[in-house]
N, CA, C and O of each residue as an XYZ file, in Angstrom:
512
protein
N      21.075    -11.479    -14.069
C      19.771    -12.210    -12.709
C      20.784    -13.189    -11.531
O      21.936    -13.590    -11.692
N      19.850    -13.375    -10.322
C      20.490    -14.008     -9.922
C      19.538    -15.432     -9.342
O      18.315    -15.401     -9.477
N      19.893    -16.063     -9.008
C      19.220    -16.743     -8.846
C      18.026    -16.818     -7.396
O      16.821    -16.994     -7.213
N      19.545    -16.503     -6.420
C      19.049    -16.810     -4.537
C      20.115    -16.221     -4.675
O      21.189    -16.431     -5.239
N      19.271    -14.779     -3.554
C      18.167    -15.062     -2.812
C      17.171    -13.731     -4.207
O      17.913    -12.888     -4.712
N      16.226    -13.717     -4.479
C      15.482    -12.890     -4.598
C      15.630    -11.266     -3.461
O      15.966    -11.079     -2.291
N      15.169    -10.374     -4.599
C      15.800     -8.743     -4.431
C      14.302     -8.370     -2.962
O      14.327     -7.603     -2.000
N      13.323     -9.231     -3.410
C      13.003     -8.500     -2.174
C      13.371     -9.361     -1.137
O      12.542     -9.120     -0.260
N      14.199    -10.301     -0.688
C      14.752    -10.226      0.910
C      16.222    -10.425      0.982
O      16.662    -11.471      1.458
N      17.234     -9.232      0.420
C      17.456     -8.697      0.067
C      17.637     -7.581      0.622
O      18.599     -7.225      1.302
N      16.361     -6.798      0.233
C      16.314     -5.818      0.595
C      15.811     -5.693      2.526
O      15.908     -4.809      3.377
N      15.180     -7.363      2.497
C      14.434     -7.504      3.522
C      15.463     -7.090      4.449
O      15.539     -6.093      5.168
N      16.230     -8.059      4.278
C      17.958     -8.051      5.721
C      17.919     -7.168      5.265
O      16.755     -6.859      5.006
N      19.339     -5.754      4.663
C      19.498     -5.096      4.066
C      18.536     -3.808      5.383
O      19.215     -3.237      6.237
N      17.311     -3.617      5.315
C      16.360     -3.717      6.302
C      16.904     -3.366      7.754
O      17.256     -2.350      8.353
N      16.763     -5.078      8.081
C      17.164     -5.525      9.632
C      18.321     -4.437      9.206
O      18.091     -3.230      9.129
N      19.777     -5.124      8.904
C      21.400     -3.977      9.402
C      20.707     -2.752      9.732
O      20.129     -2.729     10.819
N      20.665     -1.835      9.066
C      20.180     -0.695      9.293
C      19.726     -0.724     10.157
O      19.907      0.377     10.679
N      19.152     -1.343     10.787
C      17.851     -1.212     11.390
C      18.294     -1.478     13.330
O      18.055     -0.982     14.430
N      18.851     -2.290     12.867
C      19.924     -2.880     13.790
C      21.298     -3.034     14.265
O      21.967     -2.643     15.222
N      21.465     -3.804     13.153
C      23.678     -3.716     13.017
C      23.394     -2.205     13.197
O      22.673     -1.852     14.130
N      23.904     -1.337     12.383
C      24.494     -0.288     12.057
C      24.026      1.813     12.356
O      24.401      2.903     11.923
N      22.968      1.228     13.406
C      21.651      2.501     13.824
C      22.522      2.336     15.666
O      22.343      3.114     16.603
N      23.540      0.921     15.656
C      24.372      2.061     16.793
C      25.549      2.516     16.770
O      26.028      3.360     17.528
N      26.134      1.882     15.755
C      27.189      2.123     15.466
C      27.424      3.481     14.640
O      28.529      3.582     14.108
N      26.473      4.584     14.464
C      26.688      5.028     13.025
C      26.133      6.831     14.460
O      25.061      6.542     14.991
N      26.377      7.500     14.698
C      27.119      8.666     15.071
C      25.043      9.111     15.586
O      24.147      8.835     14.789
N      24.797      9.660     16.729
C      23.802      9.577     17.513
C      22.373     10.817     16.330
O      21.302     10.652     15.747
N      23.115     11.659     16.533
C      22.459     12.650     15.004
C      21.813     12.357     14.164
O      20.680     12.721     13.849
N      23.289     10.863     13.227
C      22.602     10.689     12.232
C      22.339      8.925     12.153
O      22.766      8.125     11.320
N      21.402      8.677     13.457
C      20.666      7.235     13.170
C      18.759      8.046     12.465
O      17.684      7.497     12.706
N      18.840      8.753     12.024
C      17.177      9.092     11.955
C      17.222      8.672     10.138
O      16.570      8.079      9.278
N      18.332      9.362     10.309
C      18.506      8.802      9.004
C      18.920      7.507      8.238
O      18.502      7.319      7.096
N      19.708      6.647      8.837
C      19.778      5.487      9.234
C      18.402      4.850      9.207
O      18.195      4.290      8.131
N      17.367      4.766     10.097
C      16.050      4.303     10.384
C      15.430      4.726      9.223
O      14.627      3.908      8.773
N      15.592      6.040      8.430
C      14.556      6.646      7.071
C      14.587      4.821      6.424
O      13.819      3.906      6.126
N      16.336      5.221      6.507
C      16.987      3.920      4.406
C      16.258      2.808      5.045
O      15.450      2.109      4.433
N      16.654      2.616      6.675
C      15.939      0.869      6.338
C      14.438      1.291      6.681
O      13.922      0.174      6.711
N      13.558      2.062      6.918
C      12.207      1.425      6.380
C      11.950      2.244      4.894
O      10.988      3.010      4.950
N      12.415      2.216      4.026
C      12.592      2.800      2.819
C      12.962      1.672      2.100
O      12.360      1.357      1.074
N      14.193      0.830      2.684
C      14.607     -0.617      1.953
C      13.247     -1.526      2.683
O      12.636     -2.311      1.958
N      12.923     -1.393      3.831
C      11.696     -2.523      4.635
C      10.787     -2.011      3.306
O      11.127     -2.776      2.404
N      10.027     -1.293      2.903
C       8.786     -0.640      2.431
C       9.061     -1.674      0.616
O       8.153     -2.422      0.251
N       9.935     -1.574      0.020
C      10.352     -1.742     -0.846
C      10.527     -3.215     -1.330
O      10.291     -3.800     -2.387
N      10.847     -3.436     -0.571
C      11.249     -5.455     -0.447
C       9.549     -5.918     -0.234
O       9.051     -6.797     -0.938
N       8.520     -4.955      1.177
C       6.880     -6.165      0.803
C       5.978     -5.668     -0.892
O       5.365     -6.403     -1.666
N       6.289     -3.899     -0.989
C       5.974     -4.503     -2.600
C       6.829     -4.660     -3.943
O       6.352     -4.261     -5.005
N       8.085     -5.239     -3.885
C       7.888     -6.071     -4.630
C       8.273     -7.715     -4.479
O       8.851     -8.431     -5.296
N       7.738     -8.058     -3.123
C       8.153     -9.037     -2.627
C       5.896    -10.456     -3.276
O       4.773    -10.337     -3.766
N       6.984    -11.573     -2.598
C       6.052    -12.329     -3.035
C       4.016    -12.337     -2.243
O       2.921    -12.635     -2.721
N       4.279    -12.063     -1.506
C       3.300    -11.629     -1.049
C       2.606    -10.280     -1.141
O       1.664    -10.005     -0.399
N       3.196     -9.230     -2.288
C       2.864     -8.513     -2.164
C       1.369     -7.411     -3.207
O       1.566     -7.261     -4.412
N      -0.569     -6.484     -2.272
C      -0.694     -6.958     -2.673
C      -0.758     -6.386     -3.915
O      -0.003     -5.473     -4.246
N      -1.823     -6.976     -4.818
C      -1.426     -6.376     -6.746
C      -2.232     -5.525     -7.460
O      -3.427     -5.469     -7.169
N      -1.782     -4.854     -8.343
C      -2.301     -4.084     -8.358
C      -3.102     -3.755     -8.845
O      -3.501     -2.594     -8.756
N      -3.947     -5.143     -9.935
C      -5.001     -5.334    -10.433
C      -5.484     -5.875     -9.738
O      -6.182     -6.739    -10.269
N      -5.549     -5.872     -8.253
C      -6.817     -6.246     -7.161
C      -7.067     -4.397     -6.753
O      -8.090     -4.155     -6.113
N      -6.432     -3.557     -7.011
C      -6.010     -2.524     -6.295
C      -7.391     -1.903     -7.823
O      -8.399     -1.314     -7.431
N      -7.251     -2.086     -9.001
C      -7.623     -1.321    -10.202
C      -9.251     -1.867    -10.714
O     -10.204     -1.266    -11.211
N      -8.990     -3.485    -10.266
C     -10.650     -4.323     -9.999
C     -11.403     -2.908     -8.836
O     -12.212     -2.074     -9.245
N     -10.901     -2.973     -7.490
C     -11.277     -1.755     -6.755
C     -12.111     -0.822     -6.986
O     -13.311     -0.580     -6.860
N     -11.129     -0.340     -7.373
C     -11.322      1.312     -8.490
C     -12.678      0.992     -9.368
O     -13.623      1.778     -9.430
N     -12.635     -0.148     -9.968
C     -13.803     -0.286    -11.164
C     -15.469     -0.750    -10.559
O     -16.594     -0.447    -10.956
N     -15.070     -1.444     -9.650
C     -15.714     -1.733     -9.035
C     -17.143      0.423     -8.246
O     -18.330      0.746     -8.297
N     -15.596      1.166     -7.619
C     -16.344      2.115     -7.360
C     -16.815      2.531     -8.734
O     -18.003      2.642     -9.035
N     -16.231      2.657     -9.198
C     -16.803      3.222    -10.485
C     -18.427      3.056    -11.045
O     -19.236      3.952    -11.283
N     -18.554      1.875    -11.138
C     -19.634      1.148    -11.738
C     -20.146      1.362     -9.958
O     -19.362      0.743     -9.239
N     -20.872      1.835     -9.432
C     -21.089      2.593     -8.556
C     -21.959      3.554     -8.841
O     -23.178      3.714     -8.917
N     -21.178      4.020     -8.948
C     -21.139      5.145     -9.274
C     -21.355      6.177    -10.511
O     -21.305      7.377    -10.781
N     -21.665      4.737    -11.154
C     -22.646      4.443    -12.935
C     -21.640      4.861    -14.115
O     -21.785      5.554    -15.122
N     -20.522      4.124    -13.552
C     -19.232      5.008    -14.743
C     -19.033      4.162    -15.629
O     -19.578      3.082    -15.399
N     -18.335      4.242    -16.763
C     -18.062      3.558    -17.429
C     -16.700      2.589    -16.043
O     -15.896      3.214    -15.352
N     -16.787      1.786    -16.040
C     -15.731      0.826    -15.648
C     -14.314      0.555    -16.160
O     -13.336      0.503    -15.414
N     -14.272      0.382    -17.537
C     -12.988      0.409    -18.006
C     -12.268      1.347    -18.299
O     -12.259      2.237    -19.149
N     -11.303      0.838    -16.991
C     -10.180      1.872    -16.735
C      -8.616      1.587    -17.316
O      -8.440      0.420    -17.666
N      -7.984      2.082    -17.398
C      -6.424      2.159    -17.664
C      -6.164      2.147    -16.744
O      -7.240      2.010    -16.162
N      -4.783      2.236    -15.419
C      -4.482      2.230    -15.062
C      -5.189      2.164    -12.947
O      -6.300      2.355    -12.452
N      -4.016      1.854    -12.435
C      -4.536      1.673    -11.240
C      -5.154      3.274    -10.361
O      -6.004      3.714     -9.587
N      -3.741      3.695    -11.366
C      -3.697      5.000    -10.796
C      -4.500      5.794    -11.148
O      -5.044      6.486    -10.288
N      -4.918      5.990    -12.876
C      -6.489      6.528    -13.475
C      -7.777      5.883    -12.777
O      -8.961      6.220    -12.735
N      -7.399      5.328    -12.503
C      -9.051      4.421    -11.694
C      -9.562      5.034    -10.542
O     -10.762      5.248    -10.371
N      -8.386      5.413     -9.493
C      -8.283      5.828     -7.990
C      -8.421      7.174     -8.034
O      -8.851      7.738     -7.028
N      -7.961      8.211     -9.628
C      -8.852      9.797     -9.958
C      -9.677      9.597    -10.484
O     -10.087     10.710    -10.813
N     -10.450      8.738    -10.939
C     -11.895      8.928    -11.744
C     -12.631      8.617    -10.506
O     -13.703      9.208    -10.377
N     -12.198      7.636     -9.371
C     -13.748      7.130     -8.082
C     -13.011      8.467     -7.032
O     -13.481      9.161     -6.130
N     -12.475      8.436     -7.289
C     -12.211      9.979     -5.900
C     -12.859     11.157     -6.180
O     -13.106     12.023     -5.341
N     -13.392     11.245     -8.415
C     -13.772     12.487     -7.941
C     -15.832     12.043     -7.818
O     -16.876     12.559     -7.419
N     -15.294     10.671     -8.524
C     -16.695     10.638     -7.829
C     -17.059     10.709     -6.716
O     -18.268     10.917     -6.620
N     -16.577     10.632     -5.890
C     -16.778     10.540     -4.212
C     -17.322     11.770     -3.893
O     -18.344     12.334     -3.500
N     -15.830     11.977     -4.346
C     -16.801     13.933     -4.250
C     -18.251     14.823     -4.708
O     -19.058     15.554     -4.135
N     -17.964     14.079     -6.614
C     -19.423     14.699     -6.826
C     -20.657     13.819     -5.995
O     -21.797     14.098     -6.368
N     -20.555     12.930     -5.058
C     -21.955     12.279     -4.656
C     -21.994     11.512     -5.237
O     -23.075     11.038     -4.886
N     -21.618     10.863     -6.002
C     -22.106      9.722     -7.531
C     -21.585      8.740     -6.549
O     -21.546      7.682     -7.177
N     -21.146      8.519     -5.288
C     -21.485      6.760     -4.346
C     -22.646      6.763     -3.650
O     -23.238      5.700     -3.460
N     -23.446      8.727     -2.866
C     -23.995      8.182     -1.943
C     -24.549      7.685     -1.798
O     -24.810      7.288     -0.662
N     -25.182      7.310     -2.901
C     -27.085      6.097     -2.315
C     -25.928      4.803     -2.310
O     -26.499      3.802     -1.877
N     -24.593      4.533     -2.629
C     -23.768      3.483     -2.621
C     -22.495      3.696     -1.249
O     -21.310      3.363     -1.271
N     -23.027      4.149     -0.497
C     -21.912      4.381      0.227
C     -21.094      3.116      1.705
O     -20.043      3.357      2.298
N     -22.129      1.677      1.963
C     -21.569      1.477      1.953
C     -20.993      0.321      2.518
O     -20.528     -0.128      3.566
N     -21.335     -0.064      0.866
C     -20.779     -0.959     -0.498
C     -18.947     -0.507     -0.725
O     -17.831     -1.026     -0.747
N     -19.855      1.241     -0.899
C     -17.952      2.048     -0.773
C     -17.747      1.916      0.178
O     -17.240      0.812     -0.024
N     -17.622      2.071      1.527
C     -16.157      2.133      2.429
C     -15.721      0.835      2.243
O     -14.532      0.533      2.150
N     -16.961     -0.209      2.166
C     -15.975     -1.544      2.425
C     -14.682     -2.054      1.319
O     -13.638     -2.700      1.412
N     -15.334     -1.447      0.406
C     -14.337     -1.391     -1.411
C     -12.740     -0.471     -1.202
O     -11.601     -0.797     -1.536
N     -13.394      1.100     -0.328
C     -12.245      1.298      0.268
C     -11.519      1.506      1.394
O     -10.928      2.539      1.706
N     -11.593      0.381      2.054
C     -10.829     -0.164      3.820
C     -10.148     -1.289      2.792
O      -8.918     -1.252      2.798
N     -10.648     -2.115      2.060
C      -9.803     -3.489      1.691
C      -8.544     -2.792      0.386
O      -7.860     -3.409     -0.430
N      -8.659     -1.143      0.689
C      -7.835     -0.702     -0.844
C      -6.358     -0.365      0.608
O      -5.191     -0.755      0.549
N      -7.230      0.710      2.092
C      -5.986      0.570      2.665
C      -5.295     -0.336      2.820
O      -4.092     -0.412      2.566
N      -6.285     -1.458      3.444
C      -5.265     -2.532      4.212
C      -4.785     -2.995      3.721
O      -4.008     -3.800      4.234
N      -4.912     -2.779      1.689
C      -3.790     -3.324      1.318
C      -2.153     -2.370      1.231
O      -1.123     -2.941      0.874
N      -2.175     -1.125      1.558
C      -1.511      0.151      1.504
C      -1.024     -0.221      2.593
O       0.185     -0.342      2.792
N      -2.006     -0.467      3.504
C      -1.102     -0.897      5.072
C      -0.031     -1.455      5.263
O       0.995     -1.053      5.812
N      -0.457     -3.027      4.485
C       0.076     -3.863      4.370
C       1.712     -3.514      3.299
O       2.454     -4.477      3.105
N       2.012     -2.441      2.840
C       3.003     -2.152      2.505
C       4.079     -1.679      3.367
O       5.186     -2.076      3.729
N       2.939     -0.169      3.646
C       4.157      1.324      4.010
C       3.991      1.307      6.048
O       4.320      2.232      6.791
N       3.446      0.076      6.429
C       3.140     -0.482      7.826
C       2.148     -1.485      8.262
O       0.975     -1.197      8.502
N       2.635     -2.637      8.357
C       2.073     -3.167      8.033
C       1.992     -4.015      9.968
O       1.778     -5.134     10.432
N       2.286     -2.749     10.455
C       1.666     -2.978     12.574
C       0.051     -2.683     12.855
O      -0.652     -2.838     13.853
N      -0.186     -2.233     11.639
C      -1.474     -1.982     11.221
C      -2.687     -3.070     10.683
O      -3.895     -3.258     10.823
N      -1.831     -3.492     10.166
C      -2.615     -5.083     10.031
C      -4.324     -5.149     10.591
O      -5.441     -5.132     10.075
N      -3.586     -5.251     12.288
C      -4.614     -5.734     13.149
C      -5.429     -4.819     14.117
O      -5.997     -5.091     15.175
N      -5.267     -3.240     13.181
C      -5.951     -2.087     13.507
C      -7.526     -2.866     13.695
O      -7.891     -3.759     12.930
N      -8.736     -2.135     15.348
C      -9.558     -2.397     15.184
C     -10.616     -1.097     14.293
O     -10.336      0.086     14.491
N     -11.396     -1.340     13.665
C     -12.576     -0.730     13.211
C     -13.484     -0.283     13.939
O     -14.056     -1.015     14.747
N     -13.731      0.776     13.815
C     -15.089      1.528     14.955
C     -16.116      2.773     14.183
O     -17.177      3.255     14.579
N     -15.021      3.151     12.476
C     -16.274      3.910     11.988
C     -17.458      2.885     11.505
O     -16.842      1.874     11.166
N     -18.313      2.743     11.385
C     -19.486      1.350      9.823
C     -18.825      1.954      9.200
O     -18.825      1.808      7.978
C-alpha cells in the first residue's frame, strides 16, 4: 500500500493523460478506444474518490421508497433495495406518494450522474 498519491488521484491523472497527451499521438482510427479508456479511468476515479456518493445513502433512499410503498424497509444491499423499489413503482404502490417518490429518485439519479457524467450536475429540471 502506498501513502501517496491515492488510487483515485492516479486514475484521474491517467484519464487526463489518455484524453490529452496520448489521444493526439495514436492513429486516428484508434482514438475512440483511447477516449473510452480515459472515460473509464475517470469514472472509476470518481467512484472511489473521497467525494463519491455513498452506497449507504442510496440504500436509505430506496428504503424510504419501500416505506412509502408500505413495504418492509429493512433491506440488504442497495441493489436489492433498488430492485424492490422498482417493483413497487411498477405495481403502482407509490402512486399516492408520487411527489416524494420523484424527489427521492431525483436525488438517486443526481448521485449517479455525479459519477458517470459530472457535467450534468447543473441540468435544469423541467418536469414536476
